[in-house]
C-alpha positions as CSV (number, residue, x, y, z in Angstrom):
1,M,0.0,0.0,0.0
2,E,1.2,3.5,-0.9
3,T,2.8,5.4,2.0
4,P,0.7,8.5,2.8
5,L,2.3,11.8,2.3
6,I,1.0,13.0,5.7
7,E,-0.5,10.7,8.4
8,F,-1.9,11.5,11.9
9,Q,-1.9,8.7,14.4
10,D,-4.1,9.2,17.5
11,V,-3.4,13.0,17.6
12,T,-4.9,14.8,20.6
13,K,-4.7,18.5,21.3
14,S,-6.2,20.4,24.2
15,F,-6.3,24.0,25.2
16,G,-6.7,24.1,29.0
17,P,-9.7,22.0,29.9
18,R,-11.0,22.0,26.3
19,T,-10.1,19.1,24.0
20,V,-10.2,20.2,20.4
21,L,-8.8,17.1,18.7
22,D,-9.3,13.7,20.3
23,R,-7.3,10.7,18.9
24,V,-7.4,11.9,15.3
25,N,-6.3,9.5,12.6
26,L,-6.1,10.5,9.0
27,R,-4.1,10.0,5.8
28,I,-3.4,12.4,3.0
29,H,-2.0,11.0,-0.2
30,A,0.4,12.7,-2.6
31,G,-1.0,14.2,-5.8
32,Q,-4.6,14.3,-4.6
33,V,-7.1,17.0,-3.6
34,T,-8.1,16.3,0.0
35,T,-10.8,18.4,1.6
36,I,-11.3,18.6,5.4
37,I,-14.9,19.5,6.1
38,G,-16.7,20.2,9.4
39,L,-19.1,22.6,11.1
40,S,-17.8,25.9,12.5
41,G,-15.7,25.3,15.6
42,A,-15.1,21.6,14.7
43,G,-11.3,22.1,14.9
44,K,-10.4,22.4,11.2
45,S,-8.1,25.4,11.8
46,V,-6.3,23.6,14.7
47,L,-5.9,20.5,12.4
48,L,-4.4,22.8,9.7
49,K,-2.0,24.3,12.1
50,H,-0.7,20.9,13.1
51,I,-0.1,20.1,9.4
52,I,2.0,23.2,8.9
53,G,3.9,22.8,12.1
54,L,2.4,25.8,14.0
55,L,1.1,23.5,16.7
56,K,2.4,20.2,18.2
57,P,0.1,17.5,19.4
58,D,-0.2,16.8,23.2
59,S,-0.1,13.1,22.3
60,G,0.0,11.0,19.2
61,R,2.2,11.3,16.1
62,I,2.3,13.2,12.8
63,I,4.2,11.4,10.1
64,F,5.6,13.1,7.0
65,Q,6.6,10.9,4.1
66,G,6.9,7.8,6.4
67,R,8.9,9.6,9.1
68,P,7.5,10.9,12.4
69,L,8.1,14.6,12.8
70,D,9.1,14.2,16.4
71,E,12.0,11.9,15.4
72,M,13.5,14.3,12.9
73,T,16.3,16.7,13.6
74,V,15.4,20.4,13.6
75,S,16.9,20.8,10.1
76,E,15.0,17.7,8.8
77,R,11.8,19.0,10.2
78,K,12.4,22.4,8.8
79,S,13.1,20.9,5.4
80,S,9.9,18.8,5.5
81,L,7.7,21.7,6.4
82,A,9.3,23.9,3.8
83,Q,7.6,21.7,1.2
84,I,4.3,23.1,2.3
85,S,2.8,26.4,1.0
86,Y,-0.3,28.3,2.1
87,M,-3.0,30.2,0.3
88,F,-4.8,32.5,2.7
89,Q,-8.5,32.8,2.9
90,D,-8.5,36.5,2.0
91,N,-5.5,36.2,-0.3
92,A,-3.3,38.4,2.0
93,L,-1.8,40.3,-0.9
94,F,0.3,43.3,0.2
95,D,-1.5,46.5,-1.1
96,S,1.7,48.4,-1.4
97,L,3.4,45.8,-3.6
98,S,2.8,45.2,-7.3
99,V,1.6,41.7,-8.4
100,Y,5.1,40.9,-9.5
101,D,6.6,41.9,-6.1
102,N,3.8,40.0,-4.2
103,I,4.7,36.8,-6.1
104,A,8.4,37.3,-5.7
105,L,8.2,38.0,-2.0
106,P,8.6,34.4,-0.7
107,L,11.7,33.8,-2.8
108,R,13.3,37.1,-1.7
109,E,12.5,36.4,2.0
110,T,13.3,32.6,2.2
111,T,16.0,31.9,-0.4
112,N,19.4,33.1,-1.6
113,L,18.5,32.9,-5.3
114,S,19.9,35.4,-7.7
115,R,17.8,38.2,-9.0
116,S,17.7,36.6,-12.5
117,E,16.6,33.2,-11.1
118,I,13.8,34.9,-9.0
119,D,12.7,36.8,-12.1
120,R,12.6,33.5,-14.1
121,R,10.5,31.7,-11.5
122,V,8.1,34.6,-11.0
123,T,7.7,35.1,-14.8
124,A,6.9,31.4,-15.2
125,R,4.1,31.5,-12.6
126,V,2.8,34.8,-14.0
127,E,2.5,33.2,-17.4
128,Q,1.0,30.0,-16.0
129,M,-1.7,32.0,-14.1
130,E,-2.3,34.3,-17.1
131,L,-1.3,37.4,-15.2
132,A,1.1,39.0,-17.7
133,D,-1.1,42.1,-18.2
134,A,-1.3,42.6,-14.4
135,V,2.3,42.3,-13.2
136,N,2.8,46.0,-12.6
137,K,-0.6,46.5,-11.1
138,Y,-1.5,46.7,-7.4
139,P,-4.0,44.3,-5.8
140,S,-6.6,47.1,-5.5
141,E,-6.6,47.4,-9.3
142,L,-7.4,43.7,-9.8
143,S,-10.7,41.8,-10.1
144,G,-11.5,39.3,-7.4
145,G,-10.6,36.4,-9.7
146,M,-7.2,37.9,-10.6
147,Q,-6.4,38.5,-6.9
148,K,-7.0,34.8,-6.3
149,R,-4.8,33.9,-9.2
150,A,-2.0,36.2,-7.9
151,A,-2.3,34.6,-4.4
152,L,-2.1,31.1,-5.9
153,A,0.9,32.2,-8.0
154,R,2.7,33.4,-4.9
155,A,1.8,30.1,-3.1
156,L,3.3,28.1,-5.9
157,V,6.4,30.2,-6.7
158,T,8.5,28.2,-4.3
159,D,7.6,24.9,-6.1
160,P,5.9,23.4,-3.0
161,R,4.9,19.8,-2.9
162,I,1.8,20.6,-0.8
163,V,-0.5,23.7,-0.9
164,L,-3.0,24.4,1.9
165,F,-6.2,26.3,1.1
166,D,-8.0,27.8,4.1
167,E,-11.7,28.4,3.3
168,P,-10.8,29.5,-0.3
169,T,-14.4,30.3,-1.2
170,S,-15.6,31.9,2.0
171,G,-17.8,34.9,1.5
172,Q,-17.9,34.5,-2.3
173,D,-21.1,34.3,-4.4
174,P,-21.9,30.9,-6.0
175,I,-20.5,31.8,-9.4
176,R,-17.2,33.0,-8.0
177,K,-17.1,30.0,-5.7
178,N,-17.3,27.6,-8.7
179,A,-14.6,29.7,-10.5
180,I,-12.2,29.5,-7.5
181,L,-12.7,25.8,-7.0
182,G,-12.3,25.2,-10.8
183,M,-9.1,27.2,-10.7
184,I,-7.7,25.1,-7.9
185,A,-8.6,21.9,-9.7
186,Q,-7.2,23.1,-13.0
187,Y,-3.8,24.1,-11.6
188,Q,-3.5,21.1,-9.3
189,R,-3.9,18.8,-12.3
190,R,-1.5,20.9,-14.4
191,I,1.2,21.2,-11.8
192,G,0.7,18.1,-9.8
193,F,0.9,19.5,-6.2
194,T,-1.0,17.9,-3.3
195,A,-3.9,20.2,-2.4
196,I,-5.4,20.2,1.1
197,L,-8.6,22.3,1.5
198,V,-10.3,23.3,4.7
199,S,-13.9,24.2,4.0
200,H,-17.4,24.3,5.3
201,E,-18.8,24.8,1.8
202,I,-20.7,21.6,1.7
203,P,-21.3,20.1,-0.9
204,D,-19.6,22.6,-3.2
205,V,-16.1,21.3,-2.6
206,Y,-17.1,17.6,-3.4
207,F,-16.7,17.9,-7.2
208,I,-13.0,18.8,-7.1
209,S,-12.0,16.5,-4.2
210,N,-10.4,13.0,-4.5
211,R,-10.9,12.5,-0.8
212,I,-13.0,13.9,2.0
213,L,-12.1,14.0,5.7
214,A,-15.0,14.8,8.0
215,L,-14.2,16.3,11.4
216,Y,-17.0,15.8,14.0
217,D,-17.0,15.8,17.8
218,R,-13.3,16.4,18.0
219,T,-12.2,13.5,15.7
220,V,-12.2,12.4,12.1
221,V,-15.4,10.3,11.6
222,F,-15.1,9.8,7.8
223,Q,-12.3,9.6,5.3
224,G,-12.9,8.4,1.8
225,T,-14.1,9.5,-1.7
226,P,-17.1,11.8,-2.3
227,A,-18.9,8.7,-3.7
228,E,-18.2,6.7,-0.5
229,L,-19.7,9.6,1.5
230,E,-23.1,8.8,-0.1
231,D,-23.2,5.6,1.9
232,F,-22.0,7.2,5.1
233,D,-24.7,7.0,7.8
234,H,-23.7,9.1,10.8
235,P,-25.1,12.0,12.9
236,F,-22.5,14.2,11.2
237,L,-24.7,14.5,8.1
238,D,-27.8,15.2,10.3
239,D,-26.0,18.1,11.9
240,I,-24.9,19.5,8.5
241,I,-28.5,19.4,7.3
242,R,-29.8,21.1,10.5
243,S,-27.1,23.8,10.1
244,L,-28.2,24.4,6.6
245,E,-31.8,24.6,7.6
246,G,-30.9,27.2,10.3
247,L,-29.0,29.2,7.7
248,H,-31.9,29.1,5.3
249,G,-34.1,31.3,7.5
250,E,-31.4,34.0,7.4
251,L,-31.2,34.1,3.6
252,T,-33.0,37.0,1.9
253,D,-31.5,37.0,-1.6
254,P,-33.7,34.8,-4.0
255,F,-30.7,33.5,-5.8
256,A,-28.9,32.5,-2.6
257,R,-32.0,30.8,-1.3
258,T,-32.4,28.8,-4.6
259,R,-28.8,27.8,-4.3
260,F,-29.4,26.7,-0.7
261,A,-32.4,24.6,-1.7
262,M,-30.2,22.8,-4.3
263,A,-27.4,22.1,-1.7
264,H,-30.0,21.0,0.9
265,Q,-31.6,18.6,-1.6
266,E,-28.2,17.1,-2.6
267,L,-27.3,16.4,1.0
268,E,-30.6,14.8,1.7
269,K,-30.1,12.7,-1.4
270,K,-26.7,11.6,-0.1
271,K,-28.1,10.7,3.2
272,T,-31.3,8.9,2.2
273,G,-30.4,7.7,-1.3
274,K,-33.6,9.2,-2.6
275,D,-33.9,12.0,-5.1
276,I,-36.3,14.2,-3.0
277,H,-37.9,17.3,-4.4
278,A,-37.0,20.3,-2.2
279,L,-39.7,22.7,-1.4
280,P,-39.3,26.2,-3.0
281,A,-37.4,28.6,-0.7
282,E,-40.4,30.9,-0.5
283,N,-42.3,28.2,1.3
284,H,-39.8,28.2,4.2
285,H,-39.4,31.8,4.9
286,G,-41.6,34.0,6.9
């Protein structure tokens, strides 16, 4: 069996009396898109911080490429974690820097590469992301989609093996959500990096994911393909549906409410195996 790129073995993490992760076991495989889903407060961000080395488990082990991180030397651990890049939820582009300088920043800050080599790498990512006409512009001059592409170019400029995406579609309208997810899937296939997404956008993220990890009640209760999730019978899905029903009453935009009805229907179908007909949004509001 293929050795996982990243593996958690009985990882537990507490903050004071509150246990956030409780004996978490998971596997992330190279070259795939793995999405970690869970309700708000489920511990997704804490899990992410363990992957990138910002937090260490109270007990249990994190294994990278077959080697426990806690058995590595400081330099080995640093080298392993250097293979991971991060695309922030809000892009985190520097307003005072041009697109070119934003993309070049990680190379300037973390390597001793020559100016010509930095230029070569930045130019390659700019062309790859179709940003040639925007290199001298500032983030405020870019569309939302171009800002996302610039942020992805910066995340990829160091040639990472793994890219983490923290809620990449949060706060976006449905059309832009699909565009962002499509962009991630397109470049992941083209470049071949391992993508790890943290998201509560259920079920929007399913269509680009090879594997889904579900965090619930402080542990991972499901890991498998989106198709296998259809046969998953667990209170986790009930809680997701209830959370969507609670959200539904807060929606006022007709398009958003229609989109909600479609998502709700799809989740019910996954849970029951039946193609139910969701009631129109108007019948549930006020």
